[in-house]
N, C-alpha and C positions, 0 to 999 in steps of 0.2 A: 290773903295770898290767893286763895280759890276764887275769891269773889273778883280780883283784878285779873285773873287769867281769863274769868268768863267774859269780863268787859273787852279785854283784848280780842278775844275769840269773836265776839259779836262785832266788834269794828272790822276785824279782817273779813268777816262773813258779808258785812254791808257794802264794803269796798269791792270784794268779788262780785256781788249781784249788781253792781254798777258797771262792770267791764264792759257791758254791750254798748254803753255810751261812747267808750273810747274806740269802738270798732269802725273804721271809715265805712265798710260795706254795710253795715247795719244802719249807721247815720243815714247814707244815700239811699237806702230802701225808706227809711221814714219819711225823709224830706221829700221823696217822689210821691208817696203815699198823700202826704199832706196837700201837695200841689195838685194832684189828681182830684183829691177832694175839694179844694178850693174852685178849680175850674168847673166840677160838676154843680158846685152851688151857684157859682156864677152863671153858668147856662140855664140853670133852672129860673134863676131870678129873671134874666133876660127874656126868656120863652113866656114865662107867667106875666110880665109886665106887659109884653107885646100884645098877649092874647087879652089881657084885661084893657088895653088902649083900644084895641079893635073892637071890644065888646061896646065900650063906651060910646065910641064913633059909629056904632051900627054898621060896621063893615063886615061883609062875609069872610070867613076864613076856611081853609081847606083847600083841597084839589078837586072838587067836584066841578069846577069851572071848565075843566079841560073837555067834558062831555058837551058843554053848550055850543051852540051854533057861533060860528065866526062872524059872519056876516060881511066879509070883505075879501076883496080879490088879492092875488099875488101875482106879481108881473113874470117871474121865473120859478118853474117847479118841475122837479124831477120825477114826481109821482103825480097821478091825477089828483087834482083839487078843485074845488067849486066854492063859491062865497057860501053855500051850504053846509059846507065840512064844519068839523067841530074844531075848537081851539087847539086839541091834542094834534089833529091833522095838520094844522097851521105851524105847530111847533116843530113837528116832524120835517114839513117843507123847509122851515128856516135852518133847521140842523143840517139837512142834506145840501143845501147850497153853501153853507159853511164848509163843510167837509169837502165839497167839490173845488172851491176856489182855493182852500188850504193844501189839498193834495196836489193839484196842479201847479199851483205856485211854489210847493216844495221842490217837485221835479224841475220845472223851468229854472228856479234861483239856484239849484245846485249845478246844474249844467252850465249856466252863465257864470256862476260863480268860480267854477274850476277853468273856464276858459279865461276870464280876466285874471284870476290868480296866476295862471300859468304865462299870461302875456305880461304880467308885471316883471316877470323873471327873464322875459325874451331877450335875446342878445340884439335884436332889431330895436333901434332907438325910438323910431315912431310907434312901434307896437307897445313898448314899454311905457312910453310917455302917454299915449292916450289911455292905457289901462290905469295909470296913476291918476291922471285927470278925472276919469270916470268915478273911481273909488272915493278921491278927497271931496268931489262935488256932490255925489249922490247921498253920502252916508252922513253929510253934514248939513243936509235939508231936511226939515221935519217931513214925516211921512204924509201927515195930512195936507200940505201943502203940495205934496208931489201928486197925491191923488186930484185935488182940485185943478193941478196942471193938466193931467191926463184927461179928466171929465170935461172940464169947461174950456181949456185951452187947445186941445188937440180934437176930441171926438165931438164935441158939440159944435165945433167949427165946419164939420162936414157937411156937404150940399144935401139938400132935401131928396126924398126918394125919387122926385121927378128928374132931378139932375144926379143920381146916384153913379158912383164910379164903378165902372165894370172891371172885373178882375180876371174875366176869363172863366170859360167852363160853367157858365151860367152863375156865378158867384157875384155879388153887388156889394158895395161899401157906402153908407150913408150915415146921416146923424141919427138915424133909428137903429142901427147896428150893422152886423155883418150877416148877409143874407147868403145862405149855402144851399147847394142841393140836398136833398135828403134821399136816402136809399129806403124803399120799401121791401120789406121782406114776406115771402110766402109764408103761411101759416106752418110753424114748426122749424123753418129755417134759421130764424133768428135765436131760438133757444138752442139749437144744434151749433150754431156759430160760437155762442156763448161758452156752451161746454166745451167745444174743441179749443178755445181759447184758453181755458182754465187749464185744461189738460196740457197744451203746449207750454204755458208757463211753468207748470208743475215739471214736466220733463226737461225743460230748459235749466230748472235749478238743480235737479238730479244730475244732469250732464256736467254743470258746471263743477259741482262736487266730485263728480268720477273723474273729469279731466285734472282736477287738482291733485286727487290721490294718485293719478298716473304719473302726473309730473314728478312728484315727490319721489315715487319708487323708481321709475325708469329715466326720469330727465326728459322725456319726449313731450312737446307740446300738442294740444288738439285744438282745432280752430273753434273754439267755444261761441266765439260771437257770431260768426256765419252760420253754425249750426242752430244756435237758439232763435235766430231771426228766421230760420227757416221753419222751424217748429212753430213759433209764435204766429207767423203769418200765413204759413202753408195749411196747418190743420184747420184752421178755419174755412179757407178758400175750397179745401177737400170737401168739409162738410157741407159747404153751401153747394157744391157740385152734386153730391149725393142726394140732399133734401131738397134741392131746388135753388136756382139762381134768383137773386132778387127779383121781385114781380115787376118793379118799374122803379124810375127815379124821378122825385117829385121836384121840379124846378121852381125857384121863385119867381112869380111874375108881378109886375107893377099893377096895383089895383088903382082905385080912386085917390086914396090918401097914402097908401103905404104898400110894401110888397105883400104878397099873399102867398102860402104855400111855402115849401122848403123848410130849411132850418135858420132860425134866428139866433144870433148872438147878440144879446143886448149891450149896449154901451157901458153901462154901468158895471157889468160882470167884467169886460174887456178894462175898464179904467182900474178898477179894483185889482186886477190880476196883473196889469202891467206895474202899478205902482208897489205891490208887494214884491214881485218878482225882481224888479230893478232896485229896489231899496235894498231888499234882504241880500241880494246877489253881491252888493259892494261889501258887505260884512264879511260874507263866505269867501269872496277873493282874498280878503286880508288873512283870514284862517288858513286857506289853502297856501298862500305865500310864505305865512310862518312855519306851516309844517313840511313844506318842501325844503326851506332853509334849514330845517332842524336836522335833515339828513345829513351825516357826514360826508364831507367833499369825498373822501376816499372810496366811498361806496361808488360813486359816480366815475372815479377814475378807473376803479377796479373793472367796472362793467364796460367802460370804453376800452380798456386794455384787452377785454375778451373779445372785442370785435362787433359789440352791439351798436347799432345806429342810436342818434340822439333821441328819436321817438321811443325806441325800445328801451334805452336805459331809464327814461321817464316812465314807461308803462310798466315795465317788469322788475325794476329796482327801486327807483325813488318813491313813486306813490304807493306802493304797498307798504314801505316803510312809513310814509308820512302819514297814513291814516290813523296810526296810533296817536299822533299828536292832533290830527284834524277832527275826528270823530266826537270827542267829549265837547268841544265848544260848537261843533256843528249842530250838536243837539239842541243847544240853546236857541240858536237862530231858527231852528224848525219851531221851537215852542213859541218863539217871539212872532213868526209869521202867522201862525195859527191864532195868536191872540190879538194880533194887529189887524187881523180881518174884521174885526168888530167895528173898525172904523168905516165900514161899509155904510153905516147909518148916516155918514154926512153927504154921500154921493146918491143914496136911494136904492143901493143894491138890497134885495131882500134876504138877508141873512139872518142868523138866529136873534141877535141883539135887535135888529131893526123890526123884524116881524113879531117875535115874542116878548122881549123886553120894552118893545116900542108900542106897537099897535094893540096886541092883546093886554098889556099892562094898563093901557090907556082906557080900553073898553070895559076891563074887570075891575079895575082898582085894586086888585089883589097884589099889591107889590111885594109883599114878604115871600108870597108862594113863587112868584114869577121869577123874582132875582134869585131865590134859592136854586131853583132848577137850573137857571141860566148859569149861575156860578157852579153849580155841580157837574153840567155838562163840560164847559171848559176845562175843569179840574179832571174830569175822567179823560177827555181828549189829551191834554198834557201829560197825564201820568202814562197813558197808552204808549204815547210817543216816545216818551223818555223810557219806558221799559223796552221798546223795541230796539231803540238805539244803543241802550246798555246791553242788550243781548247781541247785538251785531259788534259792539266795541269789545266783548268779551271774546267772539268768535275771532275777530281779527287779531287779539292779543294771543290767542292760543295758538293761532296759525304761525304769529311770529316766532314763538319759542320753538 
């Protein structure tokens, strides 16, 4: 009898010791740990095999190539660059060119998309039909083809510099690009203007927040737009008056083969910017249209009953509520625009892919390092953009409550 009891007690103890197998939480932890272990083993195998293959082919590895001389020129640079600079400097030039076209493209595409989105809901038959036609045509034509149209079909058909189109004010437009006058600042005045601009933007942001709190507490509105424009434009002008006005204006002049002096915006940049802007704006327009239609009709009727004009109804009632619906998909379009800028390689614009994953890779043959750096940069840009838009979305959601 005692023996049977001991057997039964042992069996109960064994079952009890295996209870963790029936715990969903413990099973989840075990499976996740096994998955992480498998991924680590797979990553180790990939890295070791890649290193072994590179060794067998006598190919260099590592990131020491970034300090070597690039020995090639770049047509557009935002920072000083010469062919004697390093590959690391060339990488920085390509990165800045990518950020430039992405930042300007996001702003222009957002403005144009909002205008066309509002146009699609316009009571004017012609405006609504033109907006719909634009959206249906542009968003259904591949972006690469649109870049070719802008570059070869529009900008490359312009006249030569000797027959350049005069735009007035010392500006000219030809096949080599857009030539504009350049303002030359006195020493110190340029930095003063930049500092004043940053201060103006910071004060404009603070003013907008203060005006919003004031409106919530008292119901009184403050002309934020006019005051912000005054701060952003007035402070740099005041700084220039204090530290010295621009010394001169450098006008472009026609040389033997091309315009010399001034500021030249190259056709590759303009074609890429136009293609990205018009293509992305078509998708943003649909996002804006759906967001505006998501606002209940009663909100518009109530605002109209209070005596608000149609443009006030849109600006003060409809758009603030529609932003909750608009912002999440708008983030995707910003990310797509940034990544689509890599198509610049097709028209010769020196962006990150063209300069670093193109010329640098061909000269160094270090494909693994170059591709990893390029992928990491685009990943970092995308994550930073998503983080900023998620923060803005959270702020809008908090205000709506």
